[in-house]
N, C-alpha and C positions, 0 to 999 in steps of 0.2 A: 561543554568543551567543542572547540571549532579544531579538525584535522587540516594538515596542511593538504588535503585534497579537496578541501571545502565539503567534505562530509562530516556530519556530529556525531558526536557518539553519545550515546544515552545509555544510561546504568540501568541494568535491571538483575534480576536474581543469576548470580555466578559470572557478571562481567557485563561487556557493553554491546550494543546494537549501534549500527552505522547507518546515518540515515541522510540521503541525498536531498538536501533542501531544493534543488532546483526541478527533480522529478515528482519528488512526494515517495519516493521508494526507500522501506528498509534494505539496503545493497548487501550485507555482512552481519557477521556478527562473532564476539569472540568465542573460539572452541570449548571455553570455559561454562558457557550461559546453561543453566540448568530449568529454568521456569522464565520464557520468554513472555514478558506482559507488554504488549508495544500499546501505547496512548493514540489515541483518536487524533493526536497534534504534538509536533515535537516543536517547541520554540514557535507555536503559531502557526505553524504550517502543516495540513490534514496530510495525513498518512494515508496513501492511496493504493499502494502495492507491497507486494513482499518480491525482492526481485529474484532473478535467474541464480541460482545455487547459494542465496543468502544463507541458509542453514544446512547446507549440504554437508553429509559426513560428520555432523555434530554430536559425537558419539554421548555427551554429557545430558542433553535436551531431553528433557522428560514432560513439558507442555509447553503449547503455544497458545495466546490469548489475542486474538487478533480484533482490531478496534473497529467499532461501527464506523462507515465511511470507506473502508476497504473494499476497493472493487476486484483486484485480482492478484492470483497466486501464481506466478511466474514459472516457469519448466524448472524442475530439477532444487526448487526453493527448498525442501525439507528430505530431499533424498538420501537415502541411508542413512536417517536419524534412527539407529536400530535401537532407542531407549525412549523416543517419544510415545508417551501414552495415550495423551489425551491432547486435542484441539479444541479449540473454541471459537467459531468462526461466526461472522456477521451476516445479516439478510443482505445487507449492501453489495454483498459478492456479486459480479458478473459474470465469472469464469475461473478456472483452477485449471491450469496448464499442464502440458504433457509431463508425466511422471514427478510432479509437486511433491507427491507423498508416497512415491513407489519405494520398496524396501524400508518399510517402515513397520516392523515384524511386530513390535511390540503395542503398536495402537491399536487401543480397546474401545476409547470413547470419542465420538464426534459430538459436541454440543453447539446445534445451529442455531441461532436467532431466529429463523423464519420457519413457515409450517412444512410439514413434510412434501405438499406439493409443489410450493417454491422449490425446494432441494431437488425434486424431481425434473423438475425444470432448468436446473443451475446447469452450464454447461462447463462436462468435466472431463477432460482430455485423457486419451488411452492411457493405458501403465497407472494408474490411479487405484489399483483393486485393494490396496491397504485401507482406504476409504469407506468401499464398500463391504469390507470384513468386519469392521468397527461395529459397534452400537452406536446407532444413530438417535440423537436426544433431540428432537426439533421443539420449538418455541422456547427454549432456553435463552434466561436473561443471567448475563455474568454479574 
């Protein structure tokens, strides 16, 4: 489905994600989304980032599976997702921006495709303490 804004609606568990094909960015999601499983491509276009505030204050979001090829998670992307319990991150990530996972108090598990050494070298901006408090599972394949 093509929206008037040029964004593409992509169905996932509980609702739609909204993708900007010009930038390769997931820019928003329905508040009803429970488990966001984001593919590596939408309509043949690589998904490379999760945009600022894309999932901000999504109280129903319980898990997010981010695709291989994703490079950035922008500021406040998952801010105040207080039901988010698990996130799956690809080893293609080059950075996690300011407060991307702040106020995600239920976050218990971070599954990362790369090694522990890769994780330690990944630039993670300040105010992402909930990532540090969660149990990290490295070398994970979804």
